[in-house]
Every structure is written in structure tokens, then in C-alpha cells.
C-alpha positions as CSV (number, residue, x, y, z in Angstrom):
1,M,-41.0,3.7,32.3
2,V,-42.9,3.6,29.1
3,V,-42.9,5.6,25.8
4,I,-46.2,6.6,24.4
5,E,-47.2,8.0,21.0
6,V,-50.0,10.4,21.0
7,E,-51.1,10.7,17.3
8,A,-52.5,13.9,15.7
9,G,-55.8,14.8,17.5
10,G,-55.2,12.1,20.1
11,V,-56.0,12.4,23.8
12,V,-54.9,10.4,26.9
13,A,-58.1,10.7,28.8
14,R,-58.3,12.0,32.3
15,H,-57.1,9.6,35.1
16,P,-55.4,9.7,38.4
17,A,-51.7,9.1,38.5
18,G,-50.8,5.7,40.0
19,G,-47.6,7.2,41.6
20,A,-45.5,10.2,41.1
21,Q,-45.4,10.6,37.4
22,L,-42.9,12.5,35.2
23,F,-44.1,13.1,31.7
24,T,-41.4,14.3,29.2
25,V,-42.1,15.1,25.5
26,V,-39.3,14.0,23.4
27,L,-40.8,14.7,20.0
28,G,-43.5,17.0,18.9
29,S,-45.9,19.1,20.9
30,G,-49.2,19.1,22.7
31,W,-51.0,20.0,25.9
32,V,-51.4,18.7,29.4
33,S,-53.8,19.5,32.2
34,G,-53.7,18.7,35.9
35,G,-56.3,18.8,38.6
36,D,-57.6,22.1,37.7
37,G,-58.4,20.9,34.1
38,E,-56.7,24.0,32.5
39,R,-54.7,23.0,29.4
40,Q,-51.1,24.2,29.2
41,A,-48.9,23.8,26.1
42,I,-45.9,21.5,26.2
43,T,-43.3,20.8,23.6
44,A,-40.2,18.5,23.1
45,G,-37.7,18.9,26.0
46,E,-40.4,20.0,28.6
47,T,-41.4,17.8,31.5
48,V,-44.4,17.9,33.9
49,L,-44.7,16.2,37.2
50,W,-48.0,14.9,38.6
51,E,-48.2,13.7,42.1
52,S,-49.6,10.4,43.1
53,G,-53.4,10.5,42.7
54,E,-53.5,13.8,40.9
55,S,-56.0,13.8,38.0
56,H,-54.5,14.6,34.6
57,E,-54.9,14.3,31.0
58,S,-52.9,15.1,27.8
59,G,-53.3,15.4,24.1
60,S,-51.9,16.7,20.8
61,D,-53.1,18.4,17.7
62,E,-50.1,17.4,15.7
63,G,-48.7,14.4,17.4
64,M,-46.2,13.8,20.1
65,R,-43.8,11.1,21.6
66,V,-43.6,11.1,25.4
67,L,-41.4,9.3,27.9
68,V,-43.4,8.6,31.1
69,V,-41.6,7.5,34.3
70,E,-43.8,6.5,37.3
71,A,-42.6,5.8,40.8
72,E,-43.6,5.9,44.4
73,S,-42.0,9.3,44.6
74,V,-39.8,11.6,42.4
75,D,-37.3,14.1,43.8
76,V,-36.6,16.9,41.4
């Protein structure tokens, strides 16, 4: 588990998930994209799940704080 701060205009570059990964915005807003590369808006209180090995990236125009939880598997 880790908390990351994405500054205004920041991007977490595309990379594969090392395990199942929950990405929850706790403050601010931004965007996420999965394997298809299509950006989807995300805001505080919303979560996305990436499966192990899934290519993904995220970013924010205004800044966001994110809680990332990674495990071998995640049951939702």
C-alpha cells in the first residue's frame, strides 16, 4: 500500500501492474487509462482495479492524491 501525489499536469507513465492493483483517488481528480489507452475521468471517492500485468497509466490536470493497494489478487 502506498499513497502517491500526482501534481497538476503530472503523469504516472504507462507500465504493467505488478499484481492486482486498486487505485483509489482520495483527494482531487484526474484520469486513468487501461490496456486500451482510452482516458477515463476519475475523482475523489472513485476506484479502478487493474489486473496483474495490465498496462495502465494515470495523470491529473489539477492534482490528486491516490491510495494504491497492490496484492497477488483482489476480490471485489
